[in-house]
N, C-alpha and C positions, 0 to 999 in steps of 0.2 A: 504494500500500500504506500502510495506516494504522499508526502506531506512537505509543506514549505516551512522552513525554519531559518532563524537568523544564524548564519554560520560565521560571518565576519563582523566583529564588533565595530562600533563607531570609531574608536581610536585606531583600531587595526586598519580600517579603510583610510583614515586620515594619514597615517604614516606611510601606507603603501603608495598613495597618490602623491603625497608630499615628497617622498623619496624619488618617485618616478620623475616628477618635474625637475627636481634638483639634479638628478643624474643626467637627464637630457640636456639641461643647461650647462652642466659641467663638461659633458661630451662636446657640445657645440663650441664652447669657449676653449676647451682643450685642443680641438682641431685647429682653431684659429691660432693658438699659441705655437702649434707645431708647423704653421704655415701651409696646412693642407687646404684650408678655406681662407677666404679674405672678404668678410662681409662687414664686420663692425670694427675691425682693426685690432692691432696687438695690445695697445694700451688699455682700451675699453675691455677687451677680452680678459686681460690679466686682472684688472680690477674686479670684474664680475666673477671670475674664476675664484679669486680669493674669498670674496663675500659668500659665494655659493658653497665653497669648501667648509667655511666656518659654520654656516647654517646647517649643512649636512652633518657636520660633527655633532652639533647640538641635538639634532633630530635623532641621530643614532644613539646618543646617550639616553634620550627619552625612550626610544624603542627598546633598548636593552633593559632599562629599568622596568618598563611595562611587562616585557616578556618574563623577566625574573620574578616579579612580584605578583603576577596574576596566575602563575602556573602554566602559562602558555609555552614555557620552555620544553614541556613534555612533548609538544607537537614536533619538536626537532630531534628527538632521540632516534638514532638510526634503528630501523627494524627491517630485517631482511626477509621477513615472512611475506611471501607472495610476490617477491620482486621478479621471479621468473615469468609470472603471468603478466605483470606490468610491462616488462621489457618486450614480451611477445606482442602485447597489444600495441605498443608504440611502433614496433618494427613491422608489424604485419596486420594485426587485428583491426586497427583503426581504418585501414584502407579497404577493408571488406565489410565494414559496418558492424563489427562485433561490439558488444557492450564492454565498457571499462570494467576490469576485474575488481577494482578498488571501490568500495562503497563508503562514501564520506559520512562522517558524523561530526557533531560539534567537538567531540573529544578526540577524533582521529581524522583530521581534515586532509592530511597529506598522505599520498601513497609512498611506498618505500623509496622510490627513486626521487620523489620530491623532497622527502625528509633529508636524504643525503645531499642533494643539490642545494637546498636552502640552508642547511647547516654549514656547508663549505662557503657559500656565497655570503650569507649574513654574518657568520661568526669568524670567517677566515679572510675572504677576499675584500669585503667592505672595510674591516678594521685596518688591514694592510694598506689599502688605498688611502685611507684617511691618515694613518700614521706617517706614511711616506710623503703625503702632501704637507703635513705639518712640519716635518723635517725640512722639506723643500722651502717652505715659507720662512722658517726660523733659522735657516742655514747660517746666515752671518753671525748670529748670536751663538749658535752651537759650535761653529768653527772657532769663534773667539774664546769660547770656554775650553777649547782643546779636545772636544769629544770626537769629532770627525774632521778630516782635512779636505776631503773631496766629495762631491755630490753625484758623481757619475753613476755609481751603482744604484743609489737611491732613485735617481731619475729613471734608470732603466726599469727598475721594479715598478715604479709609479706608472710608467707608460705601459708596461706589460699588463698591469692590473686594469688599466683603463680599457685596453682592447679586450680583456677577458670580460669586463662588465658589458661592453658593446656586444660581444658574442652571446652572453647570457640574455641580454635584452632582446636580441633578435629571436633566439630560441623561445624565450618566454612569450613573446608576442605571437609566435606561430602556435605554441601549445595552447593558448587560450581559445583557439578556434576548435578545439577537440570536444567541446560540450555537446549537449543534446541538440542545440542549435548553434549556429556560427557565433552568435553574440551571448550565449548563455553564461559563460564564465565572466565575461566583461560586465554583464548586467549584475551578476551576483556580487562582484567587487565594488560596484557602484551602490547597490541597495543593501548589501549585506545578507540578502536572503538567497537561499538555494533550495531547490526541490530535491528532496532525498527519498530514497526507497526504490523498490523495484516496481 
């Protein structure tokens, strides 16, 4: 029996969309800083990139605080049970109209593959991107303190993380089309409501 329930809480939707906007802005300004695009100019891009980076840092602190204090951290614990079925679905089943093998609940929103991916992205890639960005910004002070002398390695890691975030974003946008309808997952992240059950 199918029923509609609130799957994504208000703050969860806020930080999802807030982070999405910030990441897109940081990608745009980052591409400008690397000379790949030339729309608003280096100086403006640099200024906006710094502001966006600090706002993103603040938002991520709020996200981590919310996840750790509400028990939502349990959603990210890796669970390999059923991963073979999920992989088969994404590699084959989705193309022949099979039903998704994972059945979401408010307590178990993510399938095994999502759990691993979101754990790596949210608790690995995002903090590394932010930390390297902060080191980049405060490099003159850090160098003056004698902590590090050169920024090359940090710059390479920051750039690698940026492209990894872009790759994740592309895959994420593609995967949201795998709902019952093309717009189902997008709608649920806007409204918070999802139709669950068989």
